[in-house]
N, C-alpha and C positions, 0 to 999 in steps of 0.2 A: 413653755420654762425650759429649760435645758436637761437634755439627757444624760445619768447617771453614767460615770466615764464603766465602758467596758473592763472585769477584773481579770490582771494578765495571768494568763495561762501559758505553765511552764511546761517543759520537756518534762519533768516530773509527775503535774497531771496528767499527760497523756500517758504517760507509761502504766501507771497506777488503774487510767479507766481501760488500757487495755490486759492490763492480766502481767507486762513483762516488765525485763529491765530497762533502766535508762540506758542500759551501754545500746540495748536491741532498738529500741526506739529513734534513740541518737543514729546507730544505722541507716532506719531506714526513710529519715525525715531532711539526713544531712548527706545523703546522696553516696554513704559511703559504699567503696567497692566490695568488701563483707560482704556477701550470703546471707540473708537471711531466708529463715523457713517462709514459703506462702503463706501456711496460716497465719501466723508470727504479724506476715508485713498485713498484711487482709488488716490484721483486727489493729494492726499504730494506724494506719490510715483512715478508718473509721471511726478512732477516738479523737483523729485530730481533728476530720472533718466534726464530727458532732459539737466536740468542744470550738471548735475556730478557733484553731490552733497556727501560730504566723511563724515563723521558721526565720528566728532573728541572725541578718543573714550579717549584720556589725560582727556579731561575739564570732560566727563559723568567722568571716574573715582575720580574727584576731586567732583565730590558734590554728590556721595554717597562710602558708604564701597563695595570693588569690592570683587570677589570670589578670591582671591590669599592667600595665606598662605606662610607668609613670612618667610623664616627661617635663622637664625643669629649662624653660626658656625665659630668653633676656623680654623683648618685646614681641606679646602675639596682632601684635595691633598690625605689622610691615605683612606685606604682602611674599615674601621670602620667607618667611617664615610658614604662613599659610600651607606653602606648596609642599614642606616639607610636612608640616603637619598632619597635611592631606592623604601625602601619599603613607606617612607611618602608620594611619587608620586603617587604608584599606589594607597593606598589608600585615595588622595584627589583626584581623579579621579574620583572612584566610588560616589565620596560624589559629585558629582560636578564642585569642586572645583582645582589650581591649588597651585604647590609651587616656590616659588621663591626663591635664594639663596644667599648666602651674606657671605663672608671670614672674619674673622677679626681678626686671630689669635692669640687671646685673649685676645689681650693688651685693658686693662678698657676701655682707653680713645677714639680707633675705635669700641669699644662696643656701647658705650653713642652717639658716632656718625652716627651710622647705624639705632639705633634702632628710634634714630630723623629723619634719612629719610626718614625710610621705614613710620614712623607715616605720613608724607605730603601723602602718596600713600592711606593712605587708607585700608591698609591689612584687611583683615577678623580675619585673629590672629596670632599673634606674635609666634612664638617656639624659641627659645634657645637653644646650647648643645654648654657646656663649661665645661672643667675640670678644667677650669683658675680661675673661678666665686670666689671669695674671699668675707666672710661675708660683710664685709665695702661697696663692690662694690655694693649690691644687698638695702645695706642698706642705699649708699649716691644718686648722679647724678643718677646712670642705675635703680634703684631702684624707683623712686621718675618717672621718664620717664616712666617704663612699669606700675608703678600705675595708673598715669594719662592716661594713654593710655586704660589701663581698667575702669575707670572710664568714658572716650567718648562707651563705649559701644563694643573693644575688647575682645581679649581673650590675656591669654599669658600664654604657659608652658613652663618649665622648662627640656631638659634631660639631666641630668648626675647631677644633684648638691641634694644631699641627700636632705637639708632643708629648700628651701626658702618659700616665704610669700605666693607663686604662686602655681597649677597644678602640678606636678613635677613627672617626670620618672626616677627612679635611677635604679645605676645595687647596689647587696650586691657586692663590690669588696674584702671585708675583707672576704667575704666567698669564693671567688673564689678563693685569693691565698689562703687560710688556705686547702680551698679540693688539690689543686697542694701541696704545703709542708706536705700534711699531706699522700700524694701520692709518693711522694720519700722518703719521712721515712722509707716511710711499706717496699717499694722497697730494703731497706737498705743499703742504702747511708747515709753515719757520716759526709760526708765534700765536703759542698753544697756555691758556691756559687749566690747570687742573682745580676742580670743586673737592676736594679729596680728603672731607669730611671729618670724622672728629681723630686728631693724631694719635690717641689712646687705644686708641681701637685697632688690633691686630690685622684684620682683615683691612681696615680701610688704610693704613698706613704701609700693609706691604702692596696695597692696589698702586697705591701715590707712588713706590719706590718701584716699582711696574710700569709703572705709566713711562715716567724720566728713564728708567735704562732704555724701554722701546723708540722716547721718542731720538737720543742718542746716536742709539744704532740709525736710526731713520737719519741723521745728518744735523737734528735741528741742535743749535747749543743752548747748554745752560742757561745762560745767563736771558734769553727768551722763552722762559720757562719760568711760568707764573703760579703760586700754589696760593689756594685758599681754601683753610682749614673751616668749612660751614657745617652747620648741625648736618644732622646723615637725616635730612625728610623732605618732603618736596619745597616747604618752605624755607629749608635752609641752601638748596638749591637756588630758588626762583631772588629768596634777597644778596645771595654773592650773583645770580647776573645782574639781578640792578645795580649792585655796585660797579661792574666791570662795565657795561655800560653809561654810568654815570661817567666815570673815568676815559670816555670816548674811547673805550673796547679797549685803548691801551695799543694799538695795534694789532692785538687777539684775532686769527684767524679758524681757531677751535676752538671749543670745550671737553677738555674729558672730563667725565663726572664719576667719581668713585662706588657709586650704585644707579641702580634707576630711577631711582624716586627722586635723588639728585638732580638726573638729569632732567627729568619728565617738569621739575621747579624750575628747570636751568628755562626752559622750551619758554613757559608761561613769562618767566620773569623774562627773559627778551624779545615776547611777545609785547608785554606790556607798552616796555621801555624803545618798541619801534624799531627792533632791531632783526630784522629776519632768517629764519632756520631753514635751510641752510646756504640761502645765497650773501649773508653776511657771515655768519658765522656756521659752525657744521659744528656738531651736540653728537657726542656718545654715552655709551654708562654700561653697566656690569650687570647679569643677571640672568634679564629676559624675564621680567614679570609680565603676568598678562598685560599688564598698562600699555609694555612697548607697542607693543603693536596696534594700539588705538591708537595713541595719541594720534596728534597731524602739525608736523610730517612724522612718522612711524619711524623708531628710535634704532638707530647703527647700537649694537649691544655686544658684550659676549655672555654667551646665553652660558648658565652654569648648572648640573646636571642635580637641581634642589630634590626636585620630584625622589632622582635616584636614591640619594645621599639618604632622605627618609624613609623608604624602604631596605637600603641596606643597616641603618640603624635598628629596624625592627628582625632582620633576621640577625643579625650581631647577637642582639638582645634572648631574642631568642634559640639561638642556638647552640651548638655545646661547644665549653668553654674550651679553650686555648690555652700552650702551657705557657706559651708566653705575650704580651697586650698586641694587637692584630692592628693592624697601621693600612688603611685605604683612604690614598690621596686622588679624589678626582679635577679634571682639568675642565675649560671651558670651550666654547665655539665661538669664533665672531661670523654675526653676523648683520650685514650689512644692509642697511635701509637708506628711506627719505633721509636723514638729519643730517645726512653729510656728503660734500659733492668735493672733487678737486677745486 
C-alpha cells in the first residue's frame, strides 16, 4: 500500500517548536549574515532536524537575486557555443556562481519570452549570445525588457553583437574573413568559391565580405569569386561541395567556408564526389573548433578566441558596472594546416 504523504513542515512550525520568532528561525535556516545567539541557533537547528524541515529553495530564490548567470543562446548544439559555455562555467565557478543555459534558436519572440521567464527567477546576470540580433530587436521589446532588468539591479552582457546598448564582447569577423581570403590569394589561387552560410546572419555576412575583400586585395578578380549561401551546418557544406563538384568544380581551386562546420562538411562532400583535398581544391574555415584538428586532412582555419570570450563575458557580468557600456572586440589568428596548399 502507498505511504501517506508526509505533512508539509513550514518555517512557522519550526519557530513554534524552537520557541523563537519566525524571523529568528529564518535567519538561522536561510543563511542570513545577521547573527543569532548560539542558544537560539541550536534550538532552531534541533527543531528543524526533529521535524525534518527542508528549506524551500525556490521561495528563497524569489526573495533575493541568486548566484546564477543565465545564458540565452541560439543553438546549443554547435561546437563553437559549446566552447563559450564551457569557459563561462569554469570562470563562474571560480567566482562562486553558476551558469544556467537556455536555447532560443535565434527566434526573436522566443528570445523575448525566455528573458521574461528568466527575470522571474532573478539571476545575477543575463548573457545573450546571438548572431541573429537585429537592430530593431534590441530597440524593441527585447531591449526594453533587458533595460528594465538592468534598472532592477541585474547585469546584461551581449556576446556576438557589435554595437548593442549593453556591455558587449564581439569578434572581428570581417578581419577573420579578410585574413583567410588574403592567405588563399597569396597561395596563388585565382578562382575561388565561398560557402558563405546564411546571408541574414551578421557574422556570416561579415566573414563573407571579408573573404571577398581579402581575395581582391591579393589580386583575385571579383568575377572569379563564386558565393554559395548554404545552411550553416555540416550538411550545408556537404551539399555545397556536391553542387560544386557536379558543376565540374567550375575551375575553382579553393573554397573559403564561413565556419569550420561548413568546411568539415565540404571535406566530406568533396571526398564523396572524388575530389581530392588539397590536391584538387584547397579548403579553409573559421573558428578552430576541436574537430578542425581531427579531420583528414587537418583544416586550415582562422582561430577565434571563443573560450576567452566566454570567460570575459562572466567577468563583465560579475564585475563592477561601468558608467557606459563596455566593448571588447576579439581578433582571430590564421592557422595553416594540410587542407590547403599552393
